[in-house]
N, CA, C and O of each residue as an XYZ file, in Angstrom:
844
protein
N       0.788     -1.185      0.000
C       0.027      0.002      0.009
C       0.877      1.263     -0.041
O       0.528      2.248     -0.692
N       2.020      1.204      0.675
C       2.923      2.388      0.662
C       3.368      2.697     -0.726
O       3.457      3.867     -1.099
N       3.655      1.674     -1.520
C       4.066      1.836     -2.912
C       2.998      2.525     -3.691
O       3.274      3.492     -4.400
N       1.710      2.028     -3.573
C       0.495      2.598     -4.134
C       0.319      4.072     -3.822
O       0.076      4.888     -4.711
N       0.448      4.399     -2.540
C       0.237      5.731     -2.100
C       1.414      6.679     -2.670
O       1.170      7.842     -2.992
N       2.660      6.137     -2.772
C       3.590      6.950     -3.277
C       3.414      7.170     -4.764
O       3.708      8.262     -5.249
N       2.960      6.207     -5.488
C       2.695      6.298     -6.836
C       1.528      7.348     -7.080
O       1.560      8.163     -8.003
N       0.480      7.245     -6.148
C      -0.606      8.119     -6.383
C      -0.165      9.536     -5.971
O      -0.680     10.496     -6.547
N       0.683      9.709     -5.086
C       1.176     11.119     -4.776
C       1.862     11.757     -5.933
O       1.601     12.897     -6.317
N       2.827     10.908     -6.517
C       3.475     11.500     -7.699
C       2.509     11.792     -8.796
O       2.612     12.837     -9.439
N       1.619     10.959     -9.029
C       0.582     11.196    -10.163
C      -0.175     12.454     -9.850
O      -0.506     13.226    -10.750
N      -0.456     12.670     -8.580
C      -1.257     13.879     -8.196
C      -0.389     15.130     -8.507
O      -0.884     16.158     -8.969
N       0.932     14.986     -8.230
C       1.786     16.220     -8.600
C       1.707     16.404    -10.044
O       1.594     17.558    -10.459
N       1.748     15.434    -10.872
C       1.683     15.538    -12.310
C       0.350     16.331    -12.767
O       0.306     17.220    -13.617
N      -0.691     15.828    -12.039
C      -1.966     16.507    -12.419
C      -2.060     17.979    -12.173
O      -2.553     18.783    -12.965
N      -1.495     18.290    -10.891
C      -1.390     19.722    -10.497
C      -0.549     20.550    -11.433
O      -0.768     21.751    -11.596
N       0.424     19.892    -12.051
C       1.377     20.601    -12.999
C       0.807     20.783    -14.427
O       1.420     21.382    -15.311
N      -0.413     20.221    -14.583
C      -1.030     20.399    -15.943
C      -1.111     19.070    -16.732
O      -1.611     19.073    -17.857
N      -0.635     17.933    -16.175
C      -0.786     16.764    -16.957
C      -2.206     16.264    -17.159
O      -2.949     16.223    -16.178
N      -2.626     15.895    -18.304
C      -4.070     15.549    -18.412
C      -4.252     14.099    -17.994
O      -3.293     13.332    -17.908
N      -5.507     13.741    -17.734
C      -5.886     12.321    -17.411
C      -5.447     11.316    -18.462
O      -5.022     10.203    -18.156
N      -5.568     11.762    -19.757
C      -5.155     10.920    -20.933
C      -3.623     10.552    -20.926
O      -3.189      9.528    -21.453
N      -2.859     11.472    -20.286
C      -1.384     11.415    -20.284
C      -0.911     10.417    -19.157
O       0.208      9.909    -19.217
N      -1.731     10.165    -18.193
C      -1.430      9.294    -17.134
C      -1.511      7.741    -17.567
O      -2.334      7.355    -18.397
N      -0.665      6.954    -16.989
C      -0.577      5.499    -17.320
C      -1.841      4.898    -16.586
O      -2.414      5.527    -15.697
N      -2.232      3.688    -16.992
C      -3.299      2.953    -16.405
C      -2.969      2.621    -14.902
O      -3.835      2.527    -14.031
N      -1.634      2.456    -14.699
C      -1.107      2.045    -13.366
C      -1.330      3.276    -12.407
O      -1.762      3.156    -11.260
N      -0.986      4.484    -13.006
C      -1.092      5.664    -12.184
C      -2.642      5.965    -11.878
O      -3.021      6.375    -10.781
N      -3.408      5.743    -12.851
C      -4.904      5.982    -12.605
C      -5.394      4.969    -11.592
O      -6.216      5.275    -10.728
N      -4.870      3.747    -11.715
C      -5.326      2.733    -10.815
C      -4.887      3.111     -9.316
O      -5.638      2.919     -8.360
N      -3.706      3.619     -9.210
C      -3.086      3.959     -7.877
C      -4.078      5.116     -7.330
O      -4.545      5.078     -6.191
N      -4.332      6.072     -8.190
C      -5.089      7.227     -7.705
C      -6.501      6.829     -7.173
O      -6.975      7.329     -6.153
N      -7.177      5.840     -7.978
C      -8.558      5.491     -7.672
C      -8.458      4.620     -6.323
O      -9.398      4.578     -5.529
N      -7.313      3.964     -6.130
C      -7.270      3.129     -4.863
C      -7.147      3.989     -3.624
O      -7.594      3.572     -2.555
N      -6.572      5.151     -3.718
C      -6.431      5.925     -2.558
C      -7.681      6.993     -2.561
O      -7.686      7.939     -1.773
N      -8.634      6.793     -3.410
C      -9.784      7.674     -3.360
C      -9.793      8.935     -4.212
O     -10.634      9.820     -4.058
N      -8.787      8.979     -5.150
C      -8.736     10.195     -6.047
C      -9.326      9.786     -7.431
O      -8.986      8.760     -8.021
N     -10.176     10.619     -7.861
C     -10.734     10.481     -9.208
C     -10.047     11.490    -10.063
O     -10.323     12.686     -9.967
N      -9.163     11.036    -10.891
C      -8.393     12.035    -11.703
C      -9.239     13.128    -12.454
O      -8.778     14.235    -12.732
N     -10.488     12.731    -12.750
C     -11.427     13.556    -13.480
C     -12.208     14.465    -12.627
O     -12.938     15.320    -13.128
N     -12.073     14.303    -11.258
C     -12.896     15.072    -10.387
C     -11.819     15.882     -9.610
O     -11.168     15.337     -8.719
N     -11.632     17.198     -9.955
C     -10.629     18.055     -9.455
C     -10.573     18.185     -8.007
O      -9.500     18.234     -7.407
N     -11.747     18.243     -7.412
C     -11.765     18.451     -5.922
C     -11.208     17.275     -5.080
O     -10.945     17.400     -3.883
N     -11.049     16.160     -5.757
C     -10.505     14.904     -5.088
C      -9.039     14.797     -5.042
O      -8.487     13.962     -4.326
N      -8.384     15.641     -5.802
C      -6.934     15.488     -5.962
C      -6.239     15.715     -4.621
O      -6.714     16.460     -3.764
N      -5.125     15.061     -4.477
C      -4.200     15.165     -3.373
C      -3.615     16.630     -3.301
O      -3.617     17.294     -2.264
N      -3.148     17.035     -4.431
C      -2.442     18.305     -4.504
C      -3.092     19.184     -5.502
O      -3.729     18.742     -6.458
N      -2.900     20.549     -5.233
C      -3.473     21.612     -6.194
C      -2.448     22.618     -6.390
O      -1.618     22.778     -5.495
N      -2.396     23.374     -7.532
C      -1.547     24.378     -7.792
C      -1.788     25.467     -6.896
O      -2.860     25.612     -6.308
N      -0.702     26.317     -6.770
C      -0.833     27.378     -5.711
C      -1.950     28.233     -5.805
O      -2.470     28.645     -4.768
N      -2.439     28.592     -7.040
C      -3.539     29.590     -7.156
C      -4.922     28.868     -7.132
O      -5.941     29.527     -7.336
N      -4.978     27.587     -6.897
C      -6.195     26.824     -6.844
C      -6.772     26.642     -5.496
O      -6.040     26.243     -4.590
N      -8.035     26.902     -5.280
C      -8.591     26.696     -3.946
C      -9.058     25.292     -3.672
O      -9.572     25.006     -2.590
N      -8.881     24.378     -4.670
C      -9.243     22.988     -4.442
C     -10.683     22.732     -4.553
O     -11.099     21.596     -4.322
N     -11.542     23.743     -4.908
C     -12.903     23.488     -4.996
C     -13.408     23.255     -6.427
O     -14.615     23.155     -6.645
N     -12.513     23.169     -7.382
C     -12.956     22.947     -8.722
C     -12.172     23.919     -9.675
O     -12.123     23.648    -10.875
N     -11.622     24.927     -9.232
C     -10.810     25.875    -10.057
C      -9.683     25.030    -10.763
O      -9.056     24.187    -10.122
N      -9.454     25.255    -12.005
C      -8.495     24.461    -12.752
C      -7.120     24.804    -12.364
O      -6.712     25.965    -12.393
N      -6.329     23.701    -11.964
C      -4.878     23.906    -11.733
C      -4.221     23.982    -13.109
O      -3.107     24.500    -13.183
N      -4.758     23.557    -14.094
C      -4.132     23.696    -15.392
C      -4.213     25.244    -15.747
O      -3.227     25.842    -16.178
N      -5.311     25.794    -15.564
C      -5.415     27.289    -15.751
C      -4.428     28.012    -14.906
O      -3.733     28.875    -15.442
N      -4.292     27.747    -13.627
C      -3.318     28.396    -12.802
C      -1.947     28.250    -13.285
O      -1.164     29.200    -13.274
N      -1.608     26.979    -13.746
C      -0.232     26.746    -14.365
C      -0.085     27.564    -15.520
O       0.970     28.175    -15.695
N      -1.112     27.648    -16.397
C      -1.000     28.459    -17.589
C      -0.742     29.890    -17.309
O       0.104     30.527    -17.937
N      -1.524     30.433    -16.296
C      -1.346     31.848    -15.916
C       0.127     32.036    -15.445
O       0.764     33.000    -15.871
N       0.658     31.198    -14.630
C       1.968     31.410    -14.185
C       3.004     31.347    -15.326
O       3.979     32.099    -15.337
N       2.769     30.432    -16.282
C       3.619     30.305    -17.374
C       3.599     31.637    -18.239
O       4.621     32.072    -18.770
N       2.428     32.216    -18.336
C       2.320     33.584    -19.155
C       3.175     34.604    -18.319
O       3.986     35.356    -18.860
N       2.956     34.584    -17.046
C       3.592     35.608    -16.138
C       5.174     35.438    -16.257
O       5.917     36.416    -16.329
N       5.588     34.241    -16.269
C       7.011     34.020    -16.316
C       7.526     34.456    -17.666
O       8.591     35.056    -17.808
N       6.734     34.132    -18.624
C       7.286     34.588    -20.046
C       7.331     35.957    -20.096
O       8.334     36.486    -20.574
N       6.288     36.725    -19.626
C       6.391     38.257    -19.621
C       7.485     38.743    -18.846
O       8.133     39.707    -19.251
N       7.755     38.176    -17.778
C       8.959     38.521    -16.906
C      10.261     38.383    -17.753
O      11.085     39.295    -17.829
N      10.389     37.213    -18.369
C      11.609     37.045    -19.140
C      11.685     37.918    -20.375
O      12.778     38.332    -20.761
N      10.550     38.214    -21.012
C      10.599     39.178    -22.072
C      10.969     40.544    -21.652
O      11.718     41.237    -22.340
N      10.410     40.985    -20.430
C      10.724     42.248    -19.935
C      12.242     42.396    -19.619
O      12.839     43.442    -19.876
N      12.817     41.370    -19.080
C      14.205     41.376    -18.828
C      15.072     41.419    -20.074
O      16.093     42.105    -20.115
N      14.652     40.676    -21.086
C      15.300     40.603    -22.404
C      15.302     42.012    -23.007
O      16.302     42.530    -23.505
N      14.053     42.607    -22.917
C      13.854     43.908    -23.469
C      14.752     44.965    -22.801
O      15.366     45.800    -23.465
N      14.804     44.890    -21.393
C      15.677     45.806    -20.668
C      17.139     45.528    -21.022
O      17.906     46.488    -21.106
N      17.576     44.298    -21.233
C      18.934     43.979    -21.636
C      19.170     44.553    -22.957
O      20.226     45.175    -23.079
N      18.375     44.467    -24.004
C      18.620     44.971    -25.223
C      18.687     46.459    -25.252
O      19.467     47.041    -26.005
N      17.817     47.129    -24.381
C      17.964     48.571    -24.274
C      19.202     49.057    -23.635
O      19.757     50.095    -23.996
N      19.661     48.242    -22.610
C      20.904     48.529    -21.946
C      22.136     48.424    -22.965
O      23.003     49.297    -23.001
N      22.150     47.394    -23.718
C      23.174     47.157    -24.686
C      23.152     48.307    -25.747
O      24.188     48.828    -26.162
N      21.963     48.647    -26.133
C      21.776     49.670    -27.166
C      22.384     50.960    -26.626
O      23.135     51.631    -27.333
N      22.081     51.302    -25.428
C      22.572     52.520    -24.789
C      24.019     52.560    -24.625
O      24.632     53.627    -24.678
N      24.645     51.329    -24.409
C      26.108     51.183    -24.190
C      26.696     51.470    -25.591
O      27.683     52.203    -25.643
N      26.187     50.966    -26.714
C      26.750     51.273    -27.960
C      26.735     52.653    -28.418
O      27.624     53.148    -29.110
N      25.586     53.320    -27.968
C      25.465     54.803    -28.234
C      26.591     55.523    -27.520
O      27.246     56.389    -28.099
N      26.803     55.190    -26.343
C      27.784     55.876    -25.500
C      29.130     55.744    -26.103
O      29.910     56.696    -26.114
N      29.417     54.596    -26.599
C      30.799     54.339    -27.300
C      30.837     55.125    -28.575
O      31.824     55.796    -28.875
N      29.672     55.037    -29.394
C      29.730     55.759    -30.578
C      29.999     57.285    -30.442
O      30.712     57.885    -31.246
N      29.411     57.860    -29.420
C      29.512     59.289    -29.260
C      30.878     59.649    -28.491
O      31.171     60.816    -28.232
N      31.668     58.585    -28.157
C      32.894     58.728    -27.444
C      32.629     59.391    -26.014
O      33.301     60.347    -25.628
N      31.745     58.898    -25.357
C      31.551     59.293    -23.975
C      32.745     58.893    -23.122
O      33.040     59.548    -22.123
N      33.388     57.897    -23.478
C      34.788     57.518    -22.902
C      35.730     57.236    -24.104
O      35.343     56.744    -25.164
N      36.850     57.554    -23.861
C      37.917     57.297    -24.870
C      39.144     56.565    -24.386
O      39.407     56.510    -23.185
N      39.880     56.016    -25.290
C      41.133     55.236    -24.929
C      42.078     56.267    -24.076
O      42.239     57.422    -24.470
N      42.596     55.849    -23.066
C      43.433     56.616    -22.292
C      42.778     57.351    -21.124
O      43.476     57.843    -20.237
N      41.475     57.428    -21.114
C      40.708     58.052    -19.982
C      40.998     57.246    -18.703
O      41.101     56.021    -18.758
N      41.118     57.871    -17.651
C      40.977     57.321    -16.256
C      39.605     57.328    -15.830
O      38.900     58.335    -15.880
N      39.188     56.099    -15.372
C      37.756     55.998    -15.077
C      37.560     55.243    -13.682
O      38.346     54.370    -13.315
N      36.524     55.618    -12.984
C      36.194     54.966    -11.767
C      35.100     53.916    -12.213
O      34.266     54.175    -13.081
N      35.175     52.690    -11.534
C      34.238     51.594    -11.968
C      33.205     51.397    -10.905
O      33.540     51.370     -9.721
N      31.943     51.256    -11.289
C      30.784     50.974    -10.384
C      30.238     52.269     -9.827
O      30.899     53.307     -9.801
N      28.956     52.153     -9.366
C      28.243     53.312     -8.853
C      28.951     54.117     -7.694
O      28.807     55.327     -7.517
N      29.722     53.292     -6.943
C      30.381     54.011     -5.770
C      31.927     54.271     -6.133
O      32.699     54.753     -5.303
N      32.311     53.924     -7.404
C      33.787     54.131     -7.751
C      34.743     53.434     -6.728
O      35.576     54.053     -6.065
N      34.536     52.057     -6.664
C      35.387     51.347     -5.710
C      36.674     50.975     -6.284
O      37.539     50.488     -5.556
N      36.892     51.180     -7.641
C      38.181     50.901     -8.324
C      38.306     51.948     -9.403
O      37.325     52.483     -9.919
N      39.564     52.219     -9.722
C      39.883     53.151    -10.754
C      40.896     52.444    -11.703
O      41.786     51.707    -11.278
N      40.684     52.738    -13.082
C      41.636     52.186    -14.078
C      41.756     53.031    -15.290
O      41.336     54.188    -15.300
N      42.354     52.441    -16.368
C      42.527     53.233    -17.519
C      41.890     52.443    -18.764
O      42.041     51.235    -18.940
N      41.218     53.222    -19.530
C      40.473     52.677    -20.754
C      41.667     52.377    -21.801
O      42.487     53.214    -22.176
N      41.610     51.075    -22.187
C      42.735     50.663    -23.172
C      42.033     50.351    -24.498
O      42.750     50.278    -25.496
N      40.727     50.162    -24.622
C      40.192     49.806    -25.959
C      38.586     49.980    -25.931
O      37.939     49.696    -24.923
N      38.063     50.412    -26.981
C      36.617     50.530    -27.073
C      36.042     49.244    -27.909
O      36.478     48.986    -29.031
N      35.119     48.527    -27.330
C      34.692     47.352    -27.988
C      33.268     47.654    -28.644
O      32.951     48.830    -28.828
N      32.505     46.740    -28.958
C      31.250     46.950    -29.622
C      30.272     47.574    -28.624
O      29.682     48.614    -28.916
N      30.093     46.973    -27.482
C      29.185     47.449    -26.457
C      29.884     47.648    -25.152
O      29.207     48.127    -24.242
N      31.069     47.370    -24.933
C      31.793     47.441    -23.734
C      33.098     48.192    -23.997
O      33.514     48.451    -25.126
N      33.721     48.525    -22.829
C      34.945     49.240    -22.830
C      36.032     48.307    -22.064
O      35.742     47.772    -20.994
N      37.163     48.163    -22.614
C      38.090     47.333    -21.936
C      39.034     48.287    -21.080
O      39.728     49.193    -21.541
N      38.934     47.932    -19.827
C      39.668     48.782    -18.813
C      40.821     47.967    -18.078
O      40.678     46.796    -17.727
N      41.860     48.636    -17.904
C      42.959     47.991    -17.173
C      42.881     48.562    -15.826
O      42.884     49.780    -15.647
N      42.804     47.623    -14.782
C      42.625     47.948    -13.371
C      43.094     46.831    -12.485
O      43.511     45.784    -12.980
N      43.039     47.019    -11.221
C      43.530     46.107    -10.311
C      42.388     44.958    -10.135
O      41.256     45.298     -9.792
N      42.675     43.725    -10.353
C      41.704     42.692    -10.241
C      41.356     42.346     -8.814
O      41.897     42.936     -7.878
N      40.511     41.452     -8.649
C      40.093     40.851     -7.383
C      40.851     39.805     -6.823
O      41.855     39.480     -7.455
N      40.582     39.172     -5.723
C      41.382     38.031     -5.124
C      41.605     37.087     -6.116
O      42.743     36.623     -6.191
N      40.670     36.668     -6.971
C      40.849     35.548     -7.978
C      41.935     35.888     -8.963
O      42.493     35.024     -9.640
N      42.234     37.246     -9.025
C      43.181     37.684    -10.004
C      44.530     38.059     -9.263
O      45.406     38.727     -9.813
N      44.621     37.588     -8.005
C      45.785     37.899     -7.154
C      46.010     39.398     -6.977
O      47.096     39.871     -6.641
N      44.913     40.114     -7.227
C      45.073     41.609     -6.925
C      46.061     42.197     -7.913
O      46.679     43.205     -7.570
N      46.269     41.657     -9.123
C      47.238     42.152    -10.113
C      46.530     42.890    -11.110
O      45.325     42.684    -11.257
N      47.190     43.801    -11.875
C      46.495     44.542    -12.993
C      45.985     43.555    -13.963
O      46.686     42.613    -14.333
N      44.776     43.749    -14.386
C      43.963     42.932    -15.481
C      43.306     43.798    -16.296
O      43.099     44.962    -15.954
N      42.907     43.287    -17.483
C      41.946     44.038    -18.392
C      40.624     43.305    -18.298
O      40.535     42.079    -18.363
N      39.649     44.096    -18.148
C      38.202     43.546    -18.069
C      37.288     44.364    -19.019
O      37.433     45.587    -19.011
N      36.416     43.839    -19.789
C      35.378     44.487    -20.537
C      34.243     44.886    -19.537
O      33.721     44.088    -18.758
N      33.933     46.149    -19.639
C      32.882     46.752    -18.724
C      31.990     47.699    -19.598
O      32.458     48.475    -20.431
N      30.665     47.554    -19.322
C      29.742     48.465    -19.963
C      29.999     49.905    -19.633
O      30.191     50.193    -18.452
N      30.024     50.849    -20.560
C      30.216     52.179    -20.199
C      29.361     52.911    -19.190
O      29.730     53.923    -18.594
N      28.096     52.272    -19.035
C      27.176     52.823    -17.935
C      27.857     52.683    -16.594
O      27.589     53.438    -15.660
N      28.693     51.759    -16.515
C      29.228     51.428    -15.158
C      30.645     52.162    -14.899
O      31.374     51.828    -13.966
N      30.961     53.165    -15.786
C      32.185     53.930    -15.672
C      31.958     55.358    -15.469
O      30.961     55.889    -15.960
N      32.795     56.010    -14.793
C      32.800     57.534    -14.605
C      34.135     58.002    -14.913
O      35.119     57.642    -14.268
N      34.179     58.818    -15.913
C      35.490     59.393    -16.318
C      36.047     60.323    -15.236
O      35.355     61.250    -14.815
N      37.257     60.098    -14.786
C      37.905     60.985    -13.829
C      38.546     62.124    -14.535
O      39.248     61.947    -15.531
N      38.293     63.358    -13.993
C      38.930     64.539    -14.661
C      40.455     64.388    -14.617
O      41.058     63.941    -13.641
N      41.016     64.791    -15.737
C      42.512     64.806    -15.937
C      43.068     65.619    -14.785
O      42.551     66.686    -14.450
N      44.114     65.108    -14.190
C      44.881     65.801    -13.164
C      46.289     65.278    -13.057
O      46.525     64.141    -13.465
N      47.206     65.996    -12.556
C      48.574     65.518    -12.445
C      48.607     64.399    -11.430
O      48.099     64.534    -10.317
N      49.229     63.259    -11.837
C      49.188     62.088    -11.051
C      50.297     62.285     -9.811
O      51.425     62.736    -10.011
N      49.824     61.898     -8.571
C      50.797     62.029     -7.463
C      51.775     60.872     -7.427
O      52.588     60.799     -6.506
N      51.734     60.014     -8.342
C      52.552     58.777     -8.348
C      53.835     58.930     -9.243
O      53.780     59.385    -10.385
N      55.012     58.507     -8.623
C      56.223     58.592     -9.373
C      57.144     57.445     -8.800
O      57.301     57.228     -7.598
N      57.716     56.758     -9.810
C      58.575     55.572     -9.403
C      59.762     56.059     -8.512
O      60.437     57.059     -8.760
N      59.927     55.252     -7.476
C      61.133     55.648     -6.686
C      60.672     56.606     -5.476
O      61.425     56.750     -4.513
N      59.511     57.215     -5.533
C      59.133     58.195     -4.594
C      58.264     57.481     -3.407
O      57.547     56.515     -3.667
N      58.367     57.977     -2.180
C      57.622     57.350     -1.069
C      56.146     57.628     -1.369
O      55.696     58.578     -2.010
N      55.436     56.570     -0.754
C      53.929     56.581     -1.107
C      53.326     56.079      0.305
O      53.812     55.137      0.932
N      52.186     56.840      0.733
C      51.528     56.521      1.932
C      50.147     56.015      1.447
O      49.453     56.746      0.741
N      49.757     54.843      1.791
C      48.502     54.228      1.302
C      47.827     53.322      2.383
O      48.415     52.879      3.370
N      46.522     53.107      2.070
C      45.744     52.076      2.880
C      45.813     50.728      2.292
O      45.425     50.616      1.130
N      46.261     49.650      2.934
C      46.257     48.379      2.283
C      44.874     47.705      2.333
O      43.922     48.352      2.771
N      44.722     46.507      1.930
C      43.455     45.826      1.826
C      42.905     45.377      3.177
O      41.746     44.976      3.280
N      43.687     45.441      4.139
C      43.331     45.216      5.486
C      42.866     46.468      6.301
O      42.482     46.371      7.466
N      42.922     47.567      5.663
C      42.628     48.861      6.314
C      43.737     49.581      7.045
O      43.518     50.617      7.673
N      44.961     49.006      6.955
C      46.079     49.628      7.640
C      46.877     50.560      6.687
O      47.140     50.312      5.510
N      47.232     51.720      7.415
C      47.960     52.674      6.591
C      49.459     52.274      6.525
O      50.087     52.020      7.553
N      49.989     52.227      5.343
C      51.309     51.771      5.128
C      52.194     52.905      4.467
O      51.700     53.703      3.670
N      53.491     52.935      4.828
C      54.462     53.639      4.195
C      55.398     52.783      3.256
O      56.033     51.815      3.676
N      55.428     53.193      2.036
C      56.206     52.345      1.140
C      56.962     53.240      0.020
O      57.161     54.447      0.155
N      57.314     52.551     -0.991
C      57.887     53.228     -2.139
C      57.324     52.753     -3.369
O      57.139     51.553     -3.575
N      57.024     53.731     -4.262
C      56.440     53.357     -5.624
C      57.584     52.606     -6.482
O      58.581     53.173     -6.927
N      57.284     51.271     -6.636
C      58.122     50.504     -7.329
C      57.805     50.427     -8.883
O      58.628     50.094     -9.735
N      56.585     50.760     -9.104
C      56.052     50.738    -10.522
C      54.839     51.474    -10.588
O      54.040     51.408     -9.654
N      54.596     52.231    -11.684
C      53.369     52.962    -11.932
C      52.726     52.601    -13.291
O      53.387     52.463    -14.320
N      51.414     52.460    -13.217
C      50.583     52.148    -14.463
C      49.416     52.914    -14.414
O      48.421     52.432    -13.873
N      49.385     54.145    -14.946
C      48.298     55.023    -14.929
C      47.891     55.344    -13.542
O      48.751     55.840    -12.815
N      46.683     55.128    -13.062
C      46.271     55.447    -11.765
C      46.606     54.294    -10.758
O      46.207     54.344     -9.594
N      47.351     53.254    -11.245
C      47.734     52.101    -10.378
C      49.219     52.173    -10.032
O      49.995     52.744    -10.797
N      49.630     51.610     -8.900
C      51.026     51.644     -8.589
C      51.383     50.318     -7.806
O      50.540     49.796     -7.076
N      52.548     49.823     -7.954
C      52.954     48.741     -7.107
C      53.905     49.377     -5.993
O      54.895     50.048     -6.286
N      53.529     49.115     -4.763
C      54.290     49.611     -3.698
C      55.168     48.406     -2.955
O      54.731     47.271     -2.768
N      56.271     48.795     -2.633
C      57.144     47.933     -1.720
C      57.060     48.510     -0.407
O      57.226     49.719     -0.244
N      56.786     47.636      0.644
C      56.603     48.234      1.966
C      56.954     47.120      3.030
O      57.155     45.955      2.687
N      57.011     47.509      4.229
C      57.335     46.632      5.370
C      56.136     46.491      6.329
O      55.420     47.460      6.579
N      55.938     45.335      6.834
C      54.846     45.172      7.931
C      55.516     45.508      9.214
O      56.728     45.716      9.273
N      54.690     45.563     10.283
C      55.227     45.889     11.614
C      56.289     45.013     12.061
O      57.229     45.425     12.740
N      56.133     43.614     11.631
C      57.090     42.582     11.990
C      58.386     42.764     11.219
O      59.366     42.074     11.499
N      58.413     43.656     10.278
C      59.682     43.811      9.539
C      59.677     43.060      8.158
O      60.554     43.273      7.321
N      58.612     42.139      7.952
C      58.554     41.368      6.766
C      58.308     42.321      5.551
O      57.491     43.240      5.615
N      58.994     42.076      4.533
C      58.732     42.905      3.252
C      57.520     42.434      2.479
O      57.231     41.238      2.480
N      56.841     43.271      1.857
C      55.637     43.004      0.970
C      55.735     43.899     -0.243
O      56.425     44.918     -0.261
N      55.018     43.468     -1.240
C      54.830     44.232     -2.461
C      53.445     44.006     -3.097
O      53.068     42.849     -3.284
N      52.735     44.961     -3.408
C      51.374     44.701     -3.804
C      50.977     45.905     -4.777
O      51.548     46.995     -4.781
N      49.944     45.553     -5.575
C      49.404     46.623     -6.492
C      48.132     47.265     -5.791
O      47.312     46.595     -5.163
N      48.062     48.602     -5.965
C      47.007     49.366     -5.512
C      46.659     50.409     -6.539
O      47.300     50.498     -7.586
N      45.621     51.220     -6.239
C      45.361     52.349     -7.194
C      45.182     53.633     -6.362
O      45.238     53.561     -5.134
N      44.967     54.820     -6.999
C      45.013     56.010     -6.281
C      43.876     56.123     -5.282
O      43.952     56.963     -4.386
N      42.765     55.273     -5.396
C      41.721     55.320     -4.298
C      42.357     54.831     -2.947
O      41.843     55.133     -1.870
N      43.438     54.101     -3.037
C      44.116     53.552     -1.763
C      45.017     54.553     -1.176
O      45.518     54.281     -0.085
N      45.317     55.758     -1.785
C      46.289     56.681     -1.280
C      45.749     57.254      0.102
O      44.574     57.614      0.180
N      46.552     57.332      1.121
C      46.124     57.966      2.328
C      45.808     59.551      2.042
O      46.419     60.180      1.177
N      44.872     60.074      2.797
C      44.452     61.472      2.432
C      45.649     62.402      2.367
O      45.712     63.244      1.471
N      46.634     62.278      3.314
C      47.744     63.236      3.464
C      48.739     63.065      2.246
O      49.659     63.869      2.097
N      48.553     62.053      1.418
C      49.359     61.854      0.276
C      48.859     62.677     -0.908
O      49.649     63.122     -1.740
N      47.618     62.864     -0.973
C      47.039     63.567     -2.225
C      47.564     64.940     -2.293
O      47.230     65.683     -3.217
């Protein structure tokens, strides 16, 4: 009987998902009738779709409505995506950003880099990567809507000069510029323990007194 009830339960789920009686096997129909479910009498079903009150409203209609809603949501997202890409292409066409521009990335400008190429709907930016990139300079394609051009100004960075910056742990460090790449720099510095370190940062990491 446990096997029959399990089979009836699974058959009931299929009915609630929109499977017709004709699509059920004779074994499934037999199991349903054994536990008191008439596949053709909606109110006797074990399970009903979310929008069905179990009193005869069609689960199939509820499933169809959800399918339509999901399709409309997907279409809306596709449309928004097409509009976003179209706007990106227009920004590139009118040269809202140009090769060589220093740009901040993201709505809060958490990183800064240099535009190295204009693509079809994106801009290739050279910037400091994330942990997966070992925090080394990398080039990433980014939509122009996610970039803000930084006004041109004299860079405070110079190879061989002292630099005061905030490391990724939030500690202020004193080091020396070992290498400069646009708004990015590689600093050689010492920890409190005396251990030497070298890492890439950008001008957003500079301590306020260094600017």
